[in-house]
Legacy VTK file of the C-alpha trace (Angstrom):
# vtk DataFile Version 3.0
C-alpha trace
ASCII
DATASET POLYDATA
POINTS 191 float
0.000 0.000 0.000
1.426 3.349 -0.986
1.609 6.178 1.495
2.109 9.905 1.405
2.796 12.595 4.007
0.443 15.284 5.265
1.707 18.761 4.294
0.522 20.233 7.618
1.722 17.832 10.298
3.966 15.417 8.349
2.075 12.304 9.482
1.892 9.293 7.129
-1.478 8.816 5.471
-2.805 6.409 2.849
-2.238 7.474 -0.748
-5.966 7.555 -1.514
-6.889 9.571 1.676
-8.508 12.978 1.226
-7.940 14.172 4.808
-5.154 13.661 7.366
-6.191 11.381 10.240
-3.961 13.284 12.706
-4.711 16.970 12.046
-7.703 16.818 9.668
-6.019 18.871 6.922
-7.268 18.434 3.351
-4.755 16.483 1.305
-3.688 17.089 -2.283
-2.840 14.199 -4.554
0.940 14.651 -4.235
3.469 14.067 -1.471
5.843 16.813 -0.305
9.482 16.779 -1.402
11.545 14.243 0.499
8.612 11.879 0.862
8.369 8.359 -0.493
7.292 9.359 -3.999
9.994 11.995 -4.417
12.709 9.635 -3.179
11.609 6.988 -5.619
11.611 9.596 -8.407
15.229 10.586 -7.638
16.278 6.945 -7.467
14.695 6.281 -10.851
16.613 9.143 -12.477
19.947 8.061 -11.002
19.621 4.457 -12.118
19.326 5.653 -15.743
16.167 3.889 -16.706
16.563 0.478 -15.077
13.061 0.771 -13.693
10.027 0.507 -15.814
7.453 3.243 -16.251
5.006 1.349 -14.020
7.294 1.127 -10.995
8.657 4.676 -11.131
6.372 7.498 -10.081
5.288 9.855 -12.787
7.463 12.879 -13.351
4.544 15.195 -14.015
3.508 15.294 -10.305
3.439 18.960 -9.256
5.628 19.883 -6.263
3.782 20.491 -3.008
3.904 24.035 -1.793
5.539 24.552 1.622
3.438 26.771 3.908
5.498 28.879 6.295
2.748 30.903 7.973
1.289 29.456 11.146
-2.325 28.389 10.814
-5.057 30.149 12.794
-5.586 28.537 16.201
-8.511 26.180 16.369
-10.673 25.477 19.397
-8.378 22.652 20.425
-5.274 24.867 20.261
-6.623 27.361 22.820
-5.201 26.643 26.252
-7.828 25.694 28.790
-7.921 27.804 31.949
-6.227 26.203 34.941
-8.515 24.396 37.357
-9.631 26.438 40.370
-7.485 26.233 43.485
-9.873 24.653 45.985
-7.080 23.993 48.477
-6.611 27.669 49.344
-10.374 28.167 49.700
-10.739 25.099 51.915
-7.876 26.207 54.175
-9.420 29.680 54.573
-12.839 28.208 55.431
-11.234 25.807 57.913
-9.398 28.637 59.676
-12.625 30.665 59.925
-14.481 27.691 61.403
-11.725 27.114 63.974
-11.922 30.774 65.009
-15.691 30.560 65.420
-15.415 27.360 67.481
-12.699 28.947 69.627
-14.854 32.027 70.133
-17.808 29.890 71.221
-15.665 27.978 73.715
-13.925 30.997 75.217
-16.760 33.552 75.502
-20.354 33.793 76.659
-22.373 35.505 73.931
-24.946 37.403 75.985
-28.020 39.101 74.568
-28.473 42.239 76.642
-31.549 43.674 74.914
-34.375 42.926 72.541
-32.574 43.589 69.237
-29.939 41.413 67.594
-27.300 44.138 67.921
-27.551 44.235 71.715
-24.929 41.530 72.270
-21.828 41.485 74.433
-18.991 38.996 74.831
-18.104 37.884 78.353
-14.930 35.790 78.833
-15.622 32.378 80.365
-13.901 31.129 83.502
-12.565 28.162 81.516
-12.871 26.784 77.978
-16.240 25.066 77.610
-19.259 25.153 75.349
-21.762 25.341 78.222
-23.868 28.528 78.454
-22.409 29.969 75.273
-25.575 31.724 74.067
-27.575 33.274 76.932
-29.585 36.395 77.666
-29.525 38.570 80.758
-33.122 37.506 81.500
-32.085 33.839 81.480
-29.202 34.600 83.844
-31.482 36.470 86.271
-34.129 33.706 86.232
-31.529 31.020 86.812
-29.855 32.974 89.596
-33.122 33.726 91.385
-34.406 30.174 90.911
-31.373 28.484 92.489
-31.917 26.293 95.489
-29.745 26.524 98.570
-27.855 23.429 97.421
-27.160 24.967 93.973
-25.910 28.156 95.581
-23.754 26.191 97.998
-22.270 23.997 95.230
-20.904 27.097 93.464
-20.978 26.808 89.700
-17.734 28.605 88.795
-18.777 29.268 85.193
-22.162 30.721 86.134
-20.792 32.761 89.047
-18.169 34.271 86.743
-20.874 35.203 84.227
-22.996 36.890 86.920
-19.956 38.747 88.283
-18.927 39.982 84.813
-22.457 41.144 83.940
-22.675 42.923 87.280
-19.332 44.697 86.731
-20.431 45.871 83.296
-23.741 47.203 84.635
-26.085 44.831 82.802
-27.579 43.449 86.026
-27.885 45.341 89.316
-30.436 43.228 91.183
-28.086 41.358 93.510
-28.597 42.557 97.072
-27.069 41.821 100.439
-28.992 40.269 103.348
-29.061 43.635 105.104
-30.788 45.250 102.088
-33.354 42.437 101.943
-34.053 42.728 105.715
-34.509 46.486 105.487
-36.924 46.147 102.545
-38.891 43.480 104.372
-39.271 45.737 107.462
-40.461 48.619 105.314
-43.107 46.434 103.657
-44.476 45.067 106.979
-47.610 46.748 108.316
-47.052 49.008 111.293
-48.113 47.514 114.625
LINES 1 192
191 0 1 2 3 4 5 6 7 8 9 10 11 12 13 14 15 16 17 18 19 20 21 22 23 24 25 26 27 28 29 30 31 32 33 34 35 36 37 38 39 40 41 42 43 44 45 46 47 48 49 50 51 52 53 54 55 56 57 58 59 60 61 62 63 64 65 66 67 68 69 70 71 72 73 74 75 76 77 78 79 80 81 82 83 84 85 86 87 88 89 90 91 92 93 94 95 96 97 98 99 100 101 102 103 104 105 106 107 108 109 110 111 112 113 114 115 116 117 118 119 120 121 122 123 124 125 126 127 128 129 130 131 132 133 134 135 136 137 138 139 140 141 142 143 144 145 146 147 148 149 150 151 152 153 154 155 156 157 158 159 160 161 162 163 164 165 166 167 168 169 170 171 172 173 174 175 176 177 178 179 180 181 182 183 184 185 186 187 188 189 190
């Protein structure tokens, strides 16, 4: 089977092919100089007619034009964009999540009013996730609803929260026994 070369990419193709199988270029009927047909033509001339007309390629084959300009880029020649860098995004999200978890374990997030912007951060006595999101009303109800045993057991985390809220002026209801006794005497009917 005779072969010829594609003028665009130089790949071998069948002699009767109309298009190159490698690059898809349209093929002319002749091979470029230096290809199989041209080499056989030179060999036939140098042997001074020892070959017959059937075995030697015809001498009236036009030379193939050499194209020096680069062809226009096709869709396949355009470089694809690099894939997105998910590693950097995932690291940034992981760092943000660790900061949020650390914030929740190190601070009480206390709602001090009715709107969402009335929030303060109170440092916890130790790292824990207990009582992270509370309101001042919840703290007051829990403090007033404690039994004697709860008060005696001393919850360090809760006592620290009450102390911090008191220092910041969010709660001012804690009174001494003397203040309670004086108020009770004032509220008793006169005898």
